[in-house]
C-alpha positions in Angstrom: -40.1 -75.3 76.2 -36.8 -75.8 78.1 -35.4 -77.9 80.9 -34.3 -75.9 83.9 -32.4 -76.8 87.1 -35.2 -77.3 89.7 -33.3 -75.2 92.3 -33.5 -72.1 90.0 -37.3 -72.4 90.1 -37.3 -72.3 93.9 -37.5 -76.1 94.5 -35.4 -77.1 97.5 -33.2 -79.6 95.7 -29.7 -78.2 96.5 -27.3 -80.4 98.4 -28.0 -78.4 101.5 -31.8 -78.7 101.1 -32.2 -75.1 100.0 -33.0 -73.6 96.6 -31.3 -71.1 94.3 -34.5 -69.2 93.4 -33.6 -66.9 90.5 -35.9 -64.0 89.6 -34.9 -64.0 85.9 -35.8 -67.7 85.7 -39.1 -67.1 87.4 -39.9 -64.3 84.9 -39.0 -66.6 82.0 -41.3 -69.3 83.5 -44.2 -66.9 83.2 -43.6 -66.7 79.4 -42.6 -70.3 78.5 -42.7 -73.8 79.9 -39.7 -74.7 82.0 -39.5 -78.3 83.1 -37.7 -78.6 86.4 -34.9 -81.2 86.7 -32.4 -82.1 89.4 -29.8 -84.6 88.1 -28.6 -85.4 91.5 -32.1 -86.3 92.7 -32.9 -88.1 89.5 -29.7 -90.1 90.0 -30.9 -91.3 93.4 -29.1 -89.0 95.8 -31.1 -87.6 98.8 -31.8 -84.0 99.7 -30.0 -82.8 101.7 -26.8 -84.6 100.8 -23.1 -84.2 101.3 -21.4 -81.7 99.0 -19.6 -83.4 96.1 -17.0 -82.5 93.6 -15.3 -84.0 90.5 -12.1 -85.6 91.7 -9.2 -83.9 90.0 -11.1 -83.2 86.7 -14.3 -82.1 84.9 -17.6 -83.6 83.7 -16.2 -85.1 80.5 -13.6 -87.0 82.4 -16.4 -88.6 84.4 -18.4 -89.4 81.3 -15.5 -91.4 79.8 -14.8 -93.2 83.0 -11.4 -91.6 83.6 -12.4 -89.8 86.9 -15.0 -90.0 89.6 -17.3 -87.7 91.6 -16.8 -87.9 95.4 -18.0 -86.3 98.6 -15.9 -83.5 99.9 -13.7 -84.4 102.9 -14.9 -88.0 103.1 -14.2 -89.2 99.5 -17.2 -91.4 99.2 -17.7 -92.3 95.5 -21.0 -90.9 94.1 -20.1 -91.3 90.5 -22.9 -93.7 89.7 -25.5 -91.3 90.9 -24.2 -88.4 88.9 -24.0 -90.5 85.7 -27.5 -91.9 86.3 -28.9 -88.5 86.9 -27.2 -87.0 83.8 -28.7 -89.9 81.7 -32.2 -89.3 83.1 -32.0 -85.6 82.3 -30.9 -86.5 78.7 -33.9 -88.9 78.4 -36.3 -86.1 79.4 -34.7 -83.7 77.0 -35.0 -86.2 74.1 -38.6 -87.1 75.1 -39.7 -83.5 74.8 -37.3 -82.7 71.9 -35.5 -80.0 74.1 -32.8 -78.1 72.3 -31.8 -75.7 75.1 -31.5 -76.0 78.8 -30.9 -73.6 81.7 -28.7 -75.2 84.4 -27.3 -73.8 87.6 -23.7 -72.9 87.2 -21.1 -73.8 89.9 -22.5 -77.3 90.3 -20.7 -80.7 89.8 -23.8 -81.8 87.8 -25.2 -78.7 86.1 -22.2 -76.3 85.9 -21.8 -75.1 82.3 -19.0 -72.6 82.9 -17.8 -73.4 86.4 -18.0 -76.5 88.5 -16.8 -77.9 91.8 -13.6 -79.9 91.7 -12.0 -81.9 94.5 -8.2 -81.7 95.0 -6.1 -84.6 96.3 -6.9 -83.6 99.9 -10.6 -83.9 99.1 -11.2 -80.1 99.4 -13.7 -78.6 97.0 -12.7 -75.6 94.8 -14.6 -73.8 92.0 -12.8 -74.3 88.6 -13.6 -73.3 85.1 -15.3 -76.2 83.3 -18.5 -78.3 83.0 -20.3 -80.6 85.4 -21.4 -84.1 84.4 -24.9 -83.4 83.2 -23.9 -80.2 81.3 -21.1 -82.2 79.5 -23.5 -85.0 78.5 -26.2 -82.7 77.2 -23.6 -80.7 75.2 -22.2 -84.0 73.7 -25.7 -84.7 72.5 -26.2 -81.3 70.7 -28.2 -79.6 73.4 -27.4 -76.0 74.1 -26.6 -75.4 77.8 -26.8 -72.0 79.3 -26.4 -70.9 83.0 -28.8 -68.6 84.8 -26.2 -65.9 84.4 -26.7 -66.0 80.6 -30.4 -65.0 80.8 
């Protein structure tokens, strides 16, 4: 049993209301239980929602309160939603004694290798690093892989 980003299972939970259906993930779901999670939805953000990025940093910076998550171009602070969602995913992982999760890379929540980062002009760029949820799960000894690692 593993947790899996809901969007990878075809659930329309992305910021733009779409999914990131992944054939490898669907094949895996036929062999083992994959519990869908979307940290941004669990944190209270709507779908669709404005695209967000970690302002000038990475997921660990948000976890320690050093930096925030904001909407691109507008700069609205969404940090509390990202933190709440990450904590909810961790609760689910602990409840089911999950040791490994599959999260969508290139996400400010789920990215395990790449994430969205906002620059000073509030423009979003992909950078090497972890999103908020991926960082929290790793801190708690849970192995995080991306769909690309399957």
